[in-house]
PDB file with one MODEL, atoms N, CA, C and O in Angstrom:
MODEL        1
ATOM      1  N   MET A   1    -236.325 -17.569 163.944  1.00  0.00           N
ATOM      2  CA  MET A   1    -235.286 -18.611 164.162  1.00  0.00           C
ATOM      3  C   MET A   1    -234.957 -19.244 162.686  1.00  0.00           C
ATOM      4  O   MET A   1    -235.826 -19.620 161.899  1.00  0.00           O
ATOM      5  N   GLU A   2    -233.807 -19.283 162.498  1.00  0.00           N
ATOM      6  CA  GLU A   2    -233.472 -19.958 161.077  1.00  0.00           C
ATOM      7  C   GLU A   2    -233.732 -21.445 161.123  1.00  0.00           C
ATOM      8  O   GLU A   2    -233.652 -22.119 162.150  1.00  0.00           O
ATOM      9  N   ALA A   3    -234.048 -21.900 159.927  1.00  0.00           N
ATOM     10  CA  ALA A   3    -234.763 -23.421 159.966  1.00  0.00           C
ATOM     11  C   ALA A   3    -233.586 -24.495 160.318  1.00  0.00           C
ATOM     12  O   ALA A   3    -233.866 -25.573 160.843  1.00  0.00           O
ATOM     13  N   ALA A   4    -232.322 -24.145 160.010  1.00  0.00           N
ATOM     14  CA  ALA A   4    -231.133 -25.002 160.557  1.00  0.00           C
ATOM     15  C   ALA A   4    -231.079 -24.990 162.207  1.00  0.00           C
ATOM     16  O   ALA A   4    -230.902 -26.018 162.861  1.00  0.00           O
ATOM     17  N   THR A   5    -231.230 -23.885 162.698  1.00  0.00           N
ATOM     18  CA  THR A   5    -231.431 -23.784 164.050  1.00  0.00           C
ATOM     19  C   THR A   5    -232.406 -24.294 164.776  1.00  0.00           C
ATOM     20  O   THR A   5    -232.212 -24.744 165.906  1.00  0.00           O
ATOM     21  N   MET A   6    -233.492 -24.273 164.222  1.00  0.00           N
ATOM     22  CA  MET A   6    -234.740 -24.757 164.881  1.00  0.00           C
ATOM     23  C   MET A   6    -234.650 -26.320 164.545  1.00  0.00           C
ATOM     24  O   MET A   6    -234.932 -27.134 165.424  1.00  0.00           O
ATOM     25  N   MET A   7    -234.277 -26.710 163.337  1.00  0.00           N
ATOM     26  CA  MET A   7    -234.015 -28.351 163.069  1.00  0.00           C
ATOM     27  C   MET A   7    -233.128 -28.904 164.458  1.00  0.00           C
ATOM     28  O   MET A   7    -233.453 -29.897 165.110  1.00  0.00           O
ATOM     29  N   ASP A   8    -232.114 -28.155 164.705  1.00  0.00           N
ATOM     30  CA  ASP A   8    -231.124 -28.442 165.650  1.00  0.00           C
ATOM     31  C   ASP A   8    -231.763 -28.592 166.856  1.00  0.00           C
ATOM     32  O   ASP A   8    -231.733 -29.665 167.459  1.00  0.00           O
ATOM     33  N   LEU A   9    -232.440 -27.449 167.342  1.00  0.00           N
ATOM     34  CA  LEU A   9    -233.259 -27.484 168.477  1.00  0.00           C
ATOM     35  C   LEU A   9    -234.179 -28.513 168.799  1.00  0.00           C
ATOM     36  O   LEU A   9    -234.240 -29.034 169.913  1.00  0.00           O
ATOM     37  N   GLN A  10    -235.049 -28.873 167.623  1.00  0.00           N
ATOM     38  CA  GLN A  10    -235.940 -29.884 167.685  1.00  0.00           C
ATOM     39  C   GLN A  10    -235.326 -31.324 167.781  1.00  0.00           C
ATOM     40  O   GLN A  10    -235.875 -32.151 168.509  1.00  0.00           O
ATOM     41  N   ALA A  11    -234.259 -31.629 167.105  1.00  0.00           N
ATOM     42  CA  ALA A  11    -233.474 -32.787 167.251  1.00  0.00           C
ATOM     43  C   ALA A  11    -232.955 -33.143 168.524  1.00  0.00           C
ATOM     44  O   ALA A  11    -232.910 -34.306 168.924  1.00  0.00           O
ATOM     45  N   ILE A  12    -232.373 -31.672 169.477  1.00  0.00           N
ATOM     46  CA  ILE A  12    -231.928 -32.151 170.596  1.00  0.00           C
ATOM     47  C   ILE A  12    -232.920 -32.374 171.683  1.00  0.00           C
ATOM     48  O   ILE A  12    -232.687 -33.161 172.600  1.00  0.00           O
ATOM     49  N   ILE A  13    -234.086 -31.654 171.587  1.00  0.00           N
ATOM     50  CA  ILE A  13    -235.459 -31.760 172.385  1.00  0.00           C
ATOM     51  C   ILE A  13    -235.869 -33.300 172.054  1.00  0.00           C
ATOM     52  O   ILE A  13    -236.271 -34.020 172.968  1.00  0.00           O
ATOM     53  N   ILE A  14    -235.782 -33.673 171.026  1.00  0.00           N
ATOM     54  CA  ILE A  14    -236.610 -35.063 170.656  1.00  0.00           C
ATOM     55  C   ILE A  14    -235.642 -36.149 171.124  1.00  0.00           C
ATOM     56  O   ILE A  14    -236.138 -37.133 171.673  1.00  0.00           O
ATOM     57  N   ARG A  15    -234.446 -36.089 170.984  1.00  0.00           N
ATOM     58  CA  ARG A  15    -233.850 -37.170 171.368  1.00  0.00           C
ATOM     59  C   ARG A  15    -233.725 -37.526 172.766  1.00  0.00           C
ATOM     60  O   ARG A  15    -233.437 -38.670 173.117  1.00  0.00           O
ATOM     61  N   GLY A  16    -233.971 -36.405 173.715  1.00  0.00           N
ATOM     62  CA  GLY A  16    -234.107 -36.657 174.986  1.00  0.00           C
ATOM     63  C   GLY A  16    -235.541 -37.077 175.403  1.00  0.00           C
ATOM     64  O   GLY A  16    -235.801 -37.663 176.454  1.00  0.00           O
ATOM     65  N   ARG A  17    -236.463 -36.703 174.435  1.00  0.00           N
ATOM     66  CA  ARG A  17    -237.845 -36.990 175.117  1.00  0.00           C
ATOM     67  C   ARG A  17    -238.503 -38.306 174.081  1.00  0.00           C
ATOM     68  O   ARG A  17    -239.662 -38.720 174.078  1.00  0.00           O
ATOM     69  N   TRP A  18    -237.664 -38.644 173.471  1.00  0.00           N
ATOM     70  CA  TRP A  18    -238.339 -39.865 172.354  1.00  0.00           C
ATOM     71  C   TRP A  18    -239.200 -40.940 172.925  1.00  0.00           C
ATOM     72  O   TRP A  18    -240.326 -41.291 172.573  1.00  0.00           O
ATOM     73  N   PRO A  19    -238.442 -41.386 173.872  1.00  0.00           N
ATOM     74  CA  PRO A  19    -239.282 -42.527 174.606  1.00  0.00           C
ATOM     75  C   PRO A  19    -240.444 -42.079 175.182  1.00  0.00           C
ATOM     76  O   PRO A  19    -241.387 -42.870 175.189  1.00  0.00           O
ATOM     77  N   GLU A  20    -240.600 -40.949 175.684  1.00  0.00           N
ATOM     78  CA  GLU A  20    -241.850 -40.364 176.149  1.00  0.00           C
ATOM     79  C   GLU A  20    -243.044 -40.107 174.989  1.00  0.00           C
ATOM     80  O   GLU A  20    -244.207 -40.500 175.077  1.00  0.00           O
ATOM     81  N   ILE A  21    -242.487 -39.391 173.947  1.00  0.00           N
ATOM     82  CA  ILE A  21    -243.268 -39.025 173.118  1.00  0.00           C
ATOM     83  C   ILE A  21    -243.828 -40.296 172.288  1.00  0.00           C
ATOM     84  O   ILE A  21    -245.001 -40.375 171.923  1.00  0.00           O
ATOM     85  N   LYS A  22    -242.750 -41.377 172.010  1.00  0.00           N
ATOM     86  CA  LYS A  22    -243.507 -42.656 171.442  1.00  0.00           C
ATOM     87  C   LYS A  22    -244.418 -43.266 172.366  1.00  0.00           C
ATOM     88  O   LYS A  22    -245.344 -43.922 171.890  1.00  0.00           O
ATOM     89  N   GLY A  23    -244.305 -43.156 173.619  1.00  0.00           N
ATOM     90  CA  GLY A  23    -245.302 -43.790 174.472  1.00  0.00           C
ATOM     91  C   GLY A  23    -246.653 -43.192 174.187  1.00  0.00           C
ATOM     92  O   GLY A  23    -247.633 -43.907 173.974  1.00  0.00           O
ATOM     93  N   GLU A  24    -246.710 -41.652 174.185  1.00  0.00           N
ATOM     94  CA  GLU A  24    -248.012 -40.877 173.973  1.00  0.00           C
ATOM     95  C   GLU A  24    -248.517 -41.482 172.755  1.00  0.00           C
ATOM     96  O   GLU A  24    -249.606 -42.054 172.702  1.00  0.00           O
ATOM     97  N   LEU A  25    -247.526 -41.320 171.539  1.00  0.00           N
ATOM     98  CA  LEU A  25    -248.247 -41.880 170.463  1.00  0.00           C
ATOM     99  C   LEU A  25    -249.010 -43.168 170.392  1.00  0.00           C
ATOM    100  O   LEU A  25    -250.112 -43.341 169.872  1.00  0.00           O
ATOM    101  N   GLN A  26    -248.147 -44.158 171.078  1.00  0.00           N
ATOM    102  CA  GLN A  26    -248.841 -45.525 171.264  1.00  0.00           C
ATOM    103  C   GLN A  26    -250.003 -45.399 172.139  1.00  0.00           C
ATOM    104  O   GLN A  26    -250.868 -46.248 171.922  1.00  0.00           O
ATOM    105  N   LYS A  27    -250.236 -44.619 173.011  1.00  0.00           N
ATOM    106  CA  LYS A  27    -251.303 -44.533 173.795  1.00  0.00           C
ATOM    107  C   LYS A  27    -252.698 -44.121 173.113  1.00  0.00           C
ATOM    108  O   LYS A  27    -253.825 -44.427 173.499  1.00  0.00           O
ATOM    109  N   VAL A  28    -252.304 -43.286 171.912  1.00  0.00           N
ATOM    110  CA  VAL A  28    -253.797 -42.805 171.091  1.00  0.00           C
ATOM    111  C   VAL A  28    -253.811 -43.783 169.999  1.00  0.00           C
ATOM    112  O   VAL A  28    -254.920 -44.028 169.524  1.00  0.00           O
ATOM    113  N   TRP A  29    -252.723 -44.431 169.475  1.00  0.00           N
ATOM    114  CA  TRP A  29    -252.506 -45.340 168.461  1.00  0.00           C
ATOM    115  C   TRP A  29    -251.991 -46.672 168.884  1.00  0.00           C
ATOM    116  O   TRP A  29    -250.821 -47.002 168.688  1.00  0.00           O
ATOM    117  N   ASP A  30    -252.906 -47.468 169.489  1.00  0.00           N
ATOM    118  CA  ASP A  30    -252.200 -48.580 170.323  1.00  0.00           C
ATOM    119  C   ASP A  30    -251.472 -49.823 169.490  1.00  0.00           C
ATOM    120  O   ASP A  30    -250.716 -50.605 170.067  1.00  0.00           O
ATOM    121  N   THR A  31    -251.759 -49.916 168.165  1.00  0.00           N
ATOM    122  CA  THR A  31    -250.985 -50.941 167.493  1.00  0.00           C
ATOM    123  C   THR A  31    -249.645 -50.476 166.920  1.00  0.00           C
ATOM    124  O   THR A  31    -248.917 -51.237 166.284  1.00  0.00           O
ATOM    125  N   LEU A  32    -249.346 -49.191 167.171  1.00  0.00           N
ATOM    126  CA  LEU A  32    -247.955 -48.878 166.684  1.00  0.00           C
ATOM    127  C   LEU A  32    -247.115 -49.498 167.322  1.00  0.00           C
ATOM    128  O   LEU A  32    -247.302 -49.573 168.537  1.00  0.00           O
ATOM    129  N   THR A  33    -245.988 -50.110 166.772  1.00  0.00           N
ATOM    130  CA  THR A  33    -244.923 -50.666 167.552  1.00  0.00           C
ATOM    131  C   THR A  33    -243.553 -49.628 167.732  1.00  0.00           C
ATOM    132  O   THR A  33    -243.350 -48.590 167.102  1.00  0.00           O
ATOM    133  N   ASP A  34    -242.707 -50.229 168.764  1.00  0.00           N
ATOM    134  CA  ASP A  34    -241.671 -49.448 168.951  1.00  0.00           C
ATOM    135  C   ASP A  34    -240.844 -49.329 167.449  1.00  0.00           C
ATOM    136  O   ASP A  34    -240.391 -48.279 166.993  1.00  0.00           O
ATOM    137  N   ASN A  35    -240.776 -50.543 166.868  1.00  0.00           N
ATOM    138  CA  ASN A  35    -239.847 -50.657 165.486  1.00  0.00           C
ATOM    139  C   ASN A  35    -240.447 -49.573 164.503  1.00  0.00           C
ATOM    140  O   ASN A  35    -239.684 -48.751 163.995  1.00  0.00           O
ATOM    141  N   GLU A  36    -241.796 -49.557 164.227  1.00  0.00           N
ATOM    142  CA  GLU A  36    -242.429 -48.766 163.431  1.00  0.00           C
ATOM    143  C   GLU A  36    -242.122 -47.197 163.800  1.00  0.00           C
ATOM    144  O   GLU A  36    -241.992 -46.336 162.929  1.00  0.00           O
ATOM    145  N   LEU A  37    -242.050 -47.008 164.832  1.00  0.00           N
ATOM    146  CA  LEU A  37    -241.981 -45.387 165.339  1.00  0.00           C
ATOM    147  C   LEU A  37    -240.302 -45.244 165.087  1.00  0.00           C
ATOM    148  O   LEU A  37    -239.932 -44.220 164.514  1.00  0.00           O
ATOM    149  N   GLU A  38    -239.269 -46.251 165.501  1.00  0.00           N
ATOM    150  CA  GLU A  38    -237.935 -45.924 165.311  1.00  0.00           C
ATOM    151  C   GLU A  38    -237.723 -45.631 163.954  1.00  0.00           C
ATOM    152  O   GLU A  38    -237.023 -44.649 163.710  1.00  0.00           O
ATOM    153  N   GLU A  39    -238.186 -46.283 163.017  1.00  0.00           N
ATOM    154  CA  GLU A  39    -238.065 -46.324 161.640  1.00  0.00           C
ATOM    155  C   GLU A  39    -238.187 -44.948 161.110  1.00  0.00           C
ATOM    156  O   GLU A  39    -237.507 -44.533 160.172  1.00  0.00           O
ATOM    157  N   THR A  40    -239.088 -44.246 161.750  1.00  0.00           N
ATOM    158  CA  THR A  40    -239.549 -42.769 161.415  1.00  0.00           C
ATOM    159  C   THR A  40    -238.238 -41.852 161.775  1.00  0.00           C
ATOM    160  O   THR A  40    -237.914 -40.856 161.128  1.00  0.00           O
ATOM    161  N   CYS A  41    -237.593 -42.321 162.828  1.00  0.00           N
ATOM    162  CA  CYS A  41    -236.584 -41.233 163.171  1.00  0.00           C
ATOM    163  C   CYS A  41    -236.884 -39.945 163.602  1.00  0.00           C
ATOM    164  O   CYS A  41    -236.139 -38.976 163.452  1.00  0.00           O
ATOM    165  N   GLY A  42    -238.280 -39.932 164.289  1.00  0.00           N
ATOM    166  CA  GLY A  42    -238.706 -38.680 164.619  1.00  0.00           C
ATOM    167  C   GLY A  42    -239.408 -37.734 163.862  1.00  0.00           C
ATOM    168  O   GLY A  42    -240.026 -36.734 164.230  1.00  0.00           O
ATOM    169  N   ASN A  43    -239.180 -38.300 162.518  1.00  0.00           N
ATOM    170  CA  ASN A  43    -239.772 -37.280 161.230  1.00  0.00           C
ATOM    171  C   ASN A  43    -241.258 -37.263 161.348  1.00  0.00           C
ATOM    172  O   ASN A  43    -241.906 -38.302 161.220  1.00  0.00           O
ATOM    173  N   ILE A  44    -241.832 -36.073 161.597  1.00  0.00           N
ATOM    174  CA  ILE A  44    -243.174 -35.814 161.914  1.00  0.00           C
ATOM    175  C   ILE A  44    -243.775 -36.476 160.757  1.00  0.00           C
ATOM    176  O   ILE A  44    -244.465 -37.464 161.010  1.00  0.00           O
ATOM    177  N   GLU A  45    -243.644 -36.114 159.512  1.00  0.00           N
ATOM    178  CA  GLU A  45    -244.156 -36.545 158.273  1.00  0.00           C
ATOM    179  C   GLU A  45    -244.107 -37.961 158.205  1.00  0.00           C
ATOM    180  O   GLU A  45    -245.127 -38.513 157.793  1.00  0.00           O
ATOM    181  N   ASP A  46    -243.240 -38.591 158.487  1.00  0.00           N
ATOM    182  CA  ASP A  46    -243.077 -40.060 158.516  1.00  0.00           C
ATOM    183  C   ASP A  46    -244.090 -40.707 159.645  1.00  0.00           C
ATOM    184  O   ASP A  46    -244.825 -41.650 159.353  1.00  0.00           O
ATOM    185  N   VAL A  47    -244.068 -40.197 160.785  1.00  0.00           N
ATOM    186  CA  VAL A  47    -244.987 -40.492 161.896  1.00  0.00           C
ATOM    187  C   VAL A  47    -246.632 -40.501 161.199  1.00  0.00           C
ATOM    188  O   VAL A  47    -247.472 -41.398 161.265  1.00  0.00           O
ATOM    189  N   GLN A  48    -246.717 -39.164 160.530  1.00  0.00           N
ATOM    190  CA  GLN A  48    -248.325 -39.006 160.128  1.00  0.00           C
ATOM    191  C   GLN A  48    -248.470 -40.052 159.014  1.00  0.00           C
ATOM    192  O   GLN A  48    -249.526 -40.684 158.985  1.00  0.00           O
ATOM    193  N   GLU A  49    -247.414 -40.335 157.982  1.00  0.00           N
ATOM    194  CA  GLU A  49    -247.914 -41.300 157.081  1.00  0.00           C
ATOM    195  C   GLU A  49    -248.198 -42.613 157.317  1.00  0.00           C
ATOM    196  O   GLU A  49    -249.015 -43.316 156.723  1.00  0.00           O
ATOM    197  N   LEU A  50    -247.198 -43.014 158.564  1.00  0.00           N
ATOM    198  CA  LEU A  50    -247.199 -44.395 159.107  1.00  0.00           C
ATOM    199  C   LEU A  50    -249.155 -44.414 159.900  1.00  0.00           C
ATOM    200  O   LEU A  50    -250.031 -45.229 159.610  1.00  0.00           O
ATOM    201  N   ILE A  51    -249.241 -43.508 160.659  1.00  0.00           N
ATOM    202  CA  ILE A  51    -250.507 -43.487 161.154  1.00  0.00           C
ATOM    203  C   ILE A  51    -251.724 -43.613 160.045  1.00  0.00           C
ATOM    204  O   ILE A  51    -252.678 -44.387 160.122  1.00  0.00           O
ATOM    205  N   ASN A  52    -251.520 -42.893 159.248  1.00  0.00           N
ATOM    206  CA  ASN A  52    -252.526 -42.862 157.629  1.00  0.00           C
ATOM    207  C   ASN A  52    -252.468 -44.267 157.373  1.00  0.00           C
ATOM    208  O   ASN A  52    -253.442 -45.011 157.492  1.00  0.00           O
ATOM    209  N   GLN A  53    -251.354 -44.619 157.028  1.00  0.00           N
ATOM    210  CA  GLN A  53    -251.430 -46.220 156.483  1.00  0.00           C
ATOM    211  C   GLN A  53    -252.053 -47.267 157.318  1.00  0.00           C
ATOM    212  O   GLN A  53    -252.778 -48.111 156.794  1.00  0.00           O
ATOM    213  N   LYS A  54    -251.799 -47.262 158.659  1.00  0.00           N
ATOM    214  CA  LYS A  54    -252.267 -48.322 159.785  1.00  0.00           C
ATOM    215  C   LYS A  54    -253.675 -47.865 159.891  1.00  0.00           C
ATOM    216  O   LYS A  54    -254.488 -48.755 159.638  1.00  0.00           O
ATOM    217  N   TYR A  55    -254.095 -46.890 160.152  1.00  0.00           N
ATOM    218  CA  TYR A  55    -255.363 -46.510 160.534  1.00  0.00           C
ATOM    219  C   TYR A  55    -256.505 -45.784 159.739  1.00  0.00           C
ATOM    220  O   TYR A  55    -257.713 -45.767 159.977  1.00  0.00           O
ATOM    221  N   GLY A  56    -255.791 -45.189 158.729  1.00  0.00           N
ATOM    222  CA  GLY A  56    -256.611 -44.688 157.791  1.00  0.00           C
ATOM    223  C   GLY A  56    -257.166 -43.478 157.890  1.00  0.00           C
ATOM    224  O   GLY A  56    -258.092 -43.019 157.222  1.00  0.00           O
ATOM    225  N   ASP A  57    -256.418 -42.867 158.955  1.00  0.00           N
ATOM    226  CA  ASP A  57    -256.940 -41.408 159.387  1.00  0.00           C
ATOM    227  C   ASP A  57    -256.217 -40.584 158.360  1.00  0.00           C
ATOM    228  O   ASP A  57    -255.113 -40.784 157.854  1.00  0.00           O
ATOM    229  N   THR A  58    -257.093 -39.596 158.158  1.00  0.00           N
ATOM    230  CA  THR A  58    -256.484 -38.641 157.242  1.00  0.00           C
ATOM    231  C   THR A  58    -255.264 -37.799 157.614  1.00  0.00           C
ATOM    232  O   THR A  58    -255.068 -37.527 158.798  1.00  0.00           O
ATOM    233  N   MET A  59    -254.518 -37.417 156.751  1.00  0.00           N
ATOM    234  CA  MET A  59    -253.370 -36.750 157.163  1.00  0.00           C
ATOM    235  C   MET A  59    -253.506 -35.606 157.924  1.00  0.00           C
ATOM    236  O   MET A  59    -252.646 -35.416 158.784  1.00  0.00           O
ATOM    237  N   GLU A  60    -254.661 -34.566 157.759  1.00  0.00           N
ATOM    238  CA  GLU A  60    -255.129 -33.563 158.367  1.00  0.00           C
ATOM    239  C   GLU A  60    -255.479 -33.885 159.838  1.00  0.00           C
ATOM    240  O   GLU A  60    -255.138 -33.090 160.713  1.00  0.00           O
ATOM    241  N   ILE A  61    -256.092 -34.926 160.121  1.00  0.00           N
ATOM    242  CA  ILE A  61    -256.452 -35.472 161.337  1.00  0.00           C
ATOM    243  C   ILE A  61    -255.295 -35.867 162.189  1.00  0.00           C
ATOM    244  O   ILE A  61    -254.901 -35.267 163.189  1.00  0.00           O
ATOM    245  N   CYS A  62    -254.812 -36.930 161.676  1.00  0.00           N
ATOM    246  CA  CYS A  62    -253.419 -37.629 162.523  1.00  0.00           C
ATOM    247  C   CYS A  62    -252.561 -36.687 162.733  1.00  0.00           C
ATOM    248  O   CYS A  62    -251.982 -36.630 163.818  1.00  0.00           O
ATOM    249  N   GLY A  63    -252.277 -35.605 161.551  1.00  0.00           N
ATOM    250  CA  GLY A  63    -251.474 -34.439 161.736  1.00  0.00           C
ATOM    251  C   GLY A  63    -251.516 -33.598 162.934  1.00  0.00           C
ATOM    252  O   GLY A  63    -250.574 -33.305 163.671  1.00  0.00           O
ATOM    253  N   ARG A  64    -252.779 -33.241 163.025  1.00  0.00           N
ATOM    254  CA  ARG A  64    -253.283 -32.496 164.126  1.00  0.00           C
ATOM    255  C   ARG A  64    -252.958 -33.111 165.575  1.00  0.00           C
ATOM    256  O   ARG A  64    -252.357 -32.467 166.435  1.00  0.00           O
ATOM    257  N   LYS A  65    -253.408 -34.392 165.750  1.00  0.00           N
ATOM    258  CA  LYS A  65    -253.100 -35.226 166.861  1.00  0.00           C
ATOM    259  C   LYS A  65    -251.517 -35.380 167.172  1.00  0.00           C
ATOM    260  O   LYS A  65    -251.105 -35.279 168.328  1.00  0.00           O
ATOM    261  N   VAL A  66    -250.741 -35.603 166.191  1.00  0.00           N
ATOM    262  CA  VAL A  66    -249.447 -35.968 166.366  1.00  0.00           C
ATOM    263  C   VAL A  66    -248.697 -34.426 166.824  1.00  0.00           C
ATOM    264  O   VAL A  66    -247.936 -34.338 167.787  1.00  0.00           O
ATOM    265  N   LEU A  67    -249.032 -33.394 166.038  1.00  0.00           N
ATOM    266  CA  LEU A  67    -248.747 -32.116 166.428  1.00  0.00           C
ATOM    267  C   LEU A  67    -248.741 -31.928 167.818  1.00  0.00           C
ATOM    268  O   LEU A  67    -247.720 -31.695 168.464  1.00  0.00           O
ATOM    269  N   GLU A  68    -250.032 -32.042 168.349  1.00  0.00           N
ATOM    270  CA  GLU A  68    -250.587 -31.792 169.898  1.00  0.00           C
ATOM    271  C   GLU A  68    -249.653 -32.577 170.867  1.00  0.00           C
ATOM    272  O   GLU A  68    -249.355 -32.101 171.962  1.00  0.00           O
ATOM    273  N   ILE A  69    -249.193 -33.795 170.441  1.00  0.00           N
ATOM    274  CA  ILE A  69    -248.461 -34.536 171.268  1.00  0.00           C
ATOM    275  C   ILE A  69    -247.086 -34.142 171.286  1.00  0.00           C
ATOM    276  O   ILE A  69    -246.456 -34.126 172.343  1.00  0.00           O
ATOM    277  N   PHE A  70    -246.496 -33.772 170.019  1.00  0.00           N
ATOM    278  CA  PHE A  70    -245.204 -33.228 170.109  1.00  0.00           C
ATOM    279  C   PHE A  70    -245.194 -31.914 170.863  1.00  0.00           C
ATOM    280  O   PHE A  70    -244.280 -31.685 171.655  1.00  0.00           O
ATOM    281  N   GLN A  71    -246.023 -31.169 170.685  1.00  0.00           N
ATOM    282  CA  GLN A  71    -245.954 -29.711 171.508  1.00  0.00           C
ATOM    283  C   GLN A  71    -246.116 -29.897 172.934  1.00  0.00           C
ATOM    284  O   GLN A  71    -245.597 -29.038 173.646  1.00  0.00           O
ATOM    285  N   ARG A  72    -246.772 -30.908 173.525  1.00  0.00           N
ATOM    286  CA  ARG A  72    -246.844 -31.073 174.872  1.00  0.00           C
ATOM    287  C   ARG A  72    -245.284 -31.416 175.379  1.00  0.00           C
ATOM    288  O   ARG A  72    -244.980 -31.222 176.556  1.00  0.00           O
ATOM    289  N   PHE A  73    -244.524 -31.825 174.620  1.00  0.00           N
ATOM    290  CA  PHE A  73    -242.934 -32.103 175.010  1.00  0.00           C
ATOM    291  C   PHE A  73    -242.143 -30.771 174.669  1.00  0.00           C
ATOM    292  O   PHE A  73    -240.918 -30.874 174.601  1.00  0.00           O
ATOM    293  N   ASP A  74    -242.701 -29.576 174.457  1.00  0.00           N
ATOM    294  CA  ASP A  74    -242.328 -28.113 174.200  1.00  0.00           C
ATOM    295  C   ASP A  74    -241.222 -28.596 173.128  1.00  0.00           C
ATOM    296  O   ASP A  74    -240.033 -28.452 173.415  1.00  0.00           O
ATOM    297  N   VAL A  75    -241.586 -29.146 171.941  1.00  0.00           N
ATOM    298  CA  VAL A  75    -240.848 -29.248 170.783  1.00  0.00           C
ATOM    299  C   VAL A  75    -241.309 -28.128 170.056  1.00  0.00           C
ATOM    300  O   VAL A  75    -242.506 -27.990 169.801  1.00  0.00           O
ATOM    301  N   PRO A  76    -240.201 -27.092 169.606  1.00  0.00           N
ATOM    302  CA  PRO A  76    -240.572 -26.015 168.759  1.00  0.00           C
ATOM    303  C   PRO A  76    -241.108 -26.520 167.374  1.00  0.00           C
ATOM    304  O   PRO A  76    -240.678 -27.481 166.736  1.00  0.00           O
ATOM    305  N   THR A  77    -242.060 -25.736 167.065  1.00  0.00           N
ATOM    306  CA  THR A  77    -242.691 -25.857 165.827  1.00  0.00           C
ATOM    307  C   THR A  77    -242.863 -24.761 164.864  1.00  0.00           C
ATOM    308  O   THR A  77    -243.154 -23.658 165.327  1.00  0.00           O
ATOM    309  N   GLN A  78    -242.711 -24.913 163.445  1.00  0.00           N
ATOM    310  CA  GLN A  78    -242.981 -23.936 162.454  1.00  0.00           C
ATOM    311  C   GLN A  78    -244.482 -23.674 162.289  1.00  0.00           C
ATOM    312  O   GLN A  78    -245.339 -24.538 162.476  1.00  0.00           O
ATOM    313  N   GLN A  79    -244.730 -22.401 161.923  1.00  0.00           N
ATOM    314  CA  GLN A  79    -246.181 -22.391 161.562  1.00  0.00           C
ATOM    315  C   GLN A  79    -246.730 -23.253 160.466  1.00  0.00           C
ATOM    316  O   GLN A  79    -245.958 -23.799 159.677  1.00  0.00           O
ATOM    317  N   GLY A  80    -248.018 -23.398 160.383  1.00  0.00           N
ATOM    318  CA  GLY A  80    -248.667 -24.105 159.354  1.00  0.00           C
ATOM    319  C   GLY A  80    -248.375 -25.681 159.835  1.00  0.00           C
ATOM    320  O   GLY A  80    -248.729 -26.569 159.058  1.00  0.00           O
ATOM    321  N   GLY A  81    -247.828 -25.997 160.920  1.00  0.00           N
ATOM    322  CA  GLY A  81    -247.516 -27.305 161.325  1.00  0.00           C
ATOM    323  C   GLY A  81    -246.802 -28.210 160.576  1.00  0.00           C
ATOM    324  O   GLY A  81    -246.931 -29.432 160.645  1.00  0.00           O
ATOM    325  N   ASN A  82    -245.863 -27.461 159.684  1.00  0.00           N
ATOM    326  CA  ASN A  82    -244.657 -28.360 159.029  1.00  0.00           C
ATOM    327  C   ASN A  82    -243.653 -28.557 159.814  1.00  0.00           C
ATOM    328  O   ASN A  82    -242.680 -27.809 159.721  1.00  0.00           O
ATOM    329  N   LEU A  83    -243.676 -29.673 160.815  1.00  0.00           N
ATOM    330  CA  LEU A  83    -242.841 -30.197 161.479  1.00  0.00           C
ATOM    331  C   LEU A  83    -241.738 -30.983 161.000  1.00  0.00           C
ATOM    332  O   LEU A  83    -242.101 -32.000 160.410  1.00  0.00           O
ATOM    333  N   TRP A  84    -240.433 -30.801 161.086  1.00  0.00           N
ATOM    334  CA  TRP A  84    -239.643 -31.866 160.493  1.00  0.00           C
ATOM    335  C   TRP A  84    -238.505 -32.118 161.500  1.00  0.00           C
ATOM    336  O   TRP A  84    -237.655 -31.288 161.820  1.00  0.00           O
ATOM    337  N   LEU A  85    -238.588 -33.129 161.862  1.00  0.00           N
ATOM    338  CA  LEU A  85    -237.906 -33.474 163.309  1.00  0.00           C
ATOM    339  C   LEU A  85    -237.088 -34.717 163.007  1.00  0.00           C
ATOM    340  O   LEU A  85    -237.365 -35.814 163.492  1.00  0.00           O
ATOM    341  N   GLN A  86    -235.856 -34.456 162.012  1.00  0.00           N
ATOM    342  CA  GLN A  86    -234.989 -35.568 161.695  1.00  0.00           C
ATOM    343  C   GLN A  86    -234.062 -35.548 162.667  1.00  0.00           C
ATOM    344  O   GLN A  86    -233.440 -34.540 163.001  1.00  0.00           O
ATOM    345  N   MET A  87    -233.901 -37.004 163.304  1.00  0.00           N
ATOM    346  CA  MET A  87    -233.066 -37.161 164.368  1.00  0.00           C
ATOM    347  C   MET A  87    -232.049 -37.974 163.703  1.00  0.00           C
ATOM    348  O   MET A  87    -232.324 -38.705 162.752  1.00  0.00           O
ATOM    349  N   LYS A  88    -230.621 -37.827 164.303  1.00  0.00           N
ATOM    350  CA  LYS A  88    -229.739 -38.811 164.137  1.00  0.00           C
ATOM    351  C   LYS A  88    -229.382 -39.524 165.518  1.00  0.00           C
ATOM    352  O   LYS A  88    -229.129 -38.977 166.591  1.00  0.00           O
ATOM    353  N   PHE A  89    -229.423 -40.879 165.219  1.00  0.00           N
ATOM    354  CA  PHE A  89    -229.183 -41.412 166.463  1.00  0.00           C
ATOM    355  C   PHE A  89    -227.583 -42.292 166.380  1.00  0.00           C
ATOM    356  O   PHE A  89    -227.139 -42.861 167.377  1.00  0.00           O
TER     357      PHE A  89
ENDMDL
END
């Protein structure tokens, strides 16, 4: 799948499932606020950085957990865990 097509597909899936995904992230990291997560616009790297800053989890650990959550919602991911989910609201 071409990168642009995968990004489009990811954005479509995330738009519809973002409230659920945010809820799952907040179950694991309970002090994440809706506003903080909204500021990430669904960008996986920004979500990981936010968690790293707030909790001190390494990027590898939080990245693995975040990726697992996004995959539960059938978000297509690229090999190596580089998941770029930029959404436009």
